[in-house]
C-alpha beads as a LAMMPS data file, in Angstrom:
LAMMPS data file: protein, C-alpha beads

119 atoms
118 bonds

1 atom types
1 bond types

-500.0 500.0 xlo xhi
-500.0 500.0 ylo yhi
-500.0 500.0 zlo zhi

Masses

1 110.0

Atoms # bond

1 1 1 478.048 -260.013 266.996
2 1 1 477.091 -259.921 263.034
3 1 1 476.136 -262.812 261.393
4 1 1 474.554 -261.397 258.096
5 1 1 476.048 -261.539 254.762
6 1 1 474.936 -258.370 253.648
7 1 1 474.206 -255.054 255.413
8 1 1 472.402 -252.134 254.047
9 1 1 472.999 -249.554 256.053
10 1 1 469.857 -247.680 256.168
11 1 1 470.791 -244.839 258.497
12 1 1 473.313 -241.755 257.863
13 1 1 476.670 -242.739 259.139
14 1 1 475.642 -246.125 261.095
15 1 1 478.921 -247.625 261.221
16 1 1 481.945 -246.852 263.048
17 1 1 485.454 -247.001 261.489
18 1 1 486.264 -249.885 263.849
19 1 1 482.477 -251.748 262.423
20 1 1 483.435 -251.309 258.809
21 1 1 487.070 -253.081 259.520
22 1 1 485.202 -256.095 261.219
23 1 1 482.711 -256.309 258.639
24 1 1 485.443 -256.355 255.671
25 1 1 487.615 -258.989 257.863
26 1 1 484.257 -260.931 257.835
27 1 1 483.717 -260.529 254.323
28 1 1 480.478 -259.138 254.959
29 1 1 478.781 -257.323 251.758
30 1 1 478.149 -253.671 253.053
31 1 1 475.897 -251.483 250.650
32 1 1 476.863 -247.954 252.220
33 1 1 474.694 -245.503 253.629
34 1 1 475.360 -242.894 250.820
35 1 1 474.321 -245.257 248.191
36 1 1 471.479 -247.250 250.439
37 1 1 469.837 -244.072 251.036
38 1 1 470.173 -242.351 247.815
39 1 1 466.735 -243.070 246.792
40 1 1 464.905 -240.443 248.989
41 1 1 467.236 -237.772 247.644
42 1 1 466.502 -238.578 244.039
43 1 1 462.673 -238.610 244.472
44 1 1 463.378 -235.035 246.082
45 1 1 465.150 -234.226 242.896
46 1 1 462.354 -235.626 240.654
47 1 1 459.840 -233.137 242.813
48 1 1 461.739 -230.585 242.244
49 1 1 462.027 -230.768 238.478
50 1 1 458.283 -231.872 238.361
51 1 1 457.398 -228.744 240.395
52 1 1 459.779 -226.274 237.810
53 1 1 458.114 -227.858 234.712
54 1 1 454.474 -227.903 236.235
55 1 1 454.385 -230.852 235.182
56 1 1 453.830 -234.440 237.225
57 1 1 454.694 -238.057 236.949
58 1 1 452.355 -240.803 237.796
59 1 1 453.620 -243.245 240.649
60 1 1 454.680 -245.796 238.196
61 1 1 456.882 -243.394 236.160
62 1 1 458.771 -242.125 239.384
63 1 1 459.343 -245.699 240.323
64 1 1 460.612 -246.591 236.772
65 1 1 463.143 -243.994 236.780
66 1 1 464.215 -244.368 240.400
67 1 1 464.750 -248.066 239.906
68 1 1 466.871 -247.021 236.660
69 1 1 468.834 -244.769 238.537
70 1 1 469.516 -246.532 241.587
71 1 1 470.472 -249.916 239.359
72 1 1 473.004 -247.617 237.627
73 1 1 474.549 -246.243 240.794
74 1 1 474.733 -249.563 242.487
75 1 1 476.494 -251.324 239.313
76 1 1 478.878 -248.090 238.736
77 1 1 479.755 -248.573 242.723
78 1 1 480.182 -252.371 242.254
79 1 1 482.303 -252.146 238.957
80 1 1 484.554 -249.540 240.912
81 1 1 485.193 -251.733 243.975
82 1 1 486.120 -254.748 241.548
83 1 1 488.291 -252.513 239.737
84 1 1 490.161 -250.788 242.077
85 1 1 489.771 -253.688 245.151
86 1 1 488.452 -251.525 247.421
87 1 1 485.169 -251.430 249.955
88 1 1 482.058 -250.640 248.623
89 1 1 481.962 -247.567 250.961
90 1 1 485.510 -246.364 249.246
91 1 1 483.929 -247.223 245.936
92 1 1 480.867 -245.043 246.268
93 1 1 483.259 -242.136 247.583
94 1 1 485.442 -242.784 244.402
95 1 1 482.487 -242.832 242.156
96 1 1 480.824 -239.574 243.785
97 1 1 484.257 -237.721 243.882
98 1 1 484.734 -238.657 240.208
99 1 1 481.508 -237.299 238.965
100 1 1 481.553 -234.474 240.987
101 1 1 484.888 -233.598 239.253
102 1 1 483.881 -234.381 235.918
103 1 1 480.631 -232.049 236.309
104 1 1 482.974 -229.057 237.596
105 1 1 485.219 -229.603 234.718
106 1 1 482.288 -229.769 232.278
107 1 1 480.945 -226.604 233.986
108 1 1 484.580 -224.651 233.748
109 1 1 485.076 -224.432 237.135
110 1 1 488.416 -226.749 236.979
111 1 1 490.590 -227.028 234.055
112 1 1 491.838 -230.611 234.820
113 1 1 492.078 -233.186 237.544
114 1 1 493.348 -236.320 238.126
115 1 1 491.945 -238.824 240.715
116 1 1 494.360 -239.733 243.490
117 1 1 494.513 -243.505 242.740
118 1 1 493.801 -243.252 238.655
119 1 1 489.853 -243.723 238.609

Bonds

1 1 1 2
2 1 2 3
3 1 3 4
4 1 4 5
5 1 5 6
6 1 6 7
7 1 7 8
8 1 8 9
9 1 9 10
10 1 10 11
11 1 11 12
12 1 12 13
13 1 13 14
14 1 14 15
15 1 15 16
16 1 16 17
17 1 17 18
18 1 18 19
19 1 19 20
20 1 20 21
21 1 21 22
22 1 22 23
23 1 23 24
24 1 24 25
25 1 25 26
26 1 26 27
27 1 27 28
28 1 28 29
29 1 29 30
30 1 30 31
31 1 31 32
32 1 32 33
33 1 33 34
34 1 34 35
35 1 35 36
36 1 36 37
37 1 37 38
38 1 38 39
39 1 39 40
40 1 40 41
41 1 41 42
42 1 42 43
43 1 43 44
44 1 44 45
45 1 45 46
46 1 46 47
47 1 47 48
48 1 48 49
49 1 49 50
50 1 50 51
51 1 51 52
52 1 52 53
53 1 53 54
54 1 54 55
55 1 55 56
56 1 56 57
57 1 57 58
58 1 58 59
59 1 59 60
60 1 60 61
61 1 61 62
62 1 62 63
63 1 63 64
64 1 64 65
65 1 65 66
66 1 66 67
67 1 67 68
68 1 68 69
69 1 69 70
70 1 70 71
71 1 71 72
72 1 72 73
73 1 73 74
74 1 74 75
75 1 75 76
76 1 76 77
77 1 77 78
78 1 78 79
79 1 79 80
80 1 80 81
81 1 81 82
82 1 82 83
83 1 83 84
84 1 84 85
85 1 85 86
86 1 86 87
87 1 87 88
88 1 88 89
89 1 89 90
90 1 90 91
91 1 91 92
92 1 92 93
93 1 93 94
94 1 94 95
95 1 95 96
96 1 96 97
97 1 97 98
98 1 98 99
99 1 99 100
100 1 100 101
101 1 101 102
102 1 102 103
103 1 103 104
104 1 104 105
105 1 105 106
106 1 106 107
107 1 107 108
108 1 108 109
109 1 109 110
110 1 110 111
111 1 111 112
112 1 112 113
113 1 113 114
114 1 114 115
115 1 115 116
116 1 116 117
117 1 117 118
118 1 118 119
């Protein structure tokens, strides 16, 4: 039995579809794994950038950059959730797919693409 009001999924794929349904029914606010765990991947990207530039940021600068990115990501997912009336998990997927499609279009890999639910 879950008694929490908020669940932050700190593992990859920690919740079954049945568990998702239960949490939605109980109006438990879920921060999905792909959003909750994105800090580690982001900092790995920072390390790659620094190594390729032969320049290294101080810990405070890394933390500032990370905080800005994570706050923007959370706000994007929250906004999509409210606009489309979907779960945070579905919203995170929608934001991710939209960003991927925009990047592919910008690189000329695709000419056009429309999100199935008009995102």
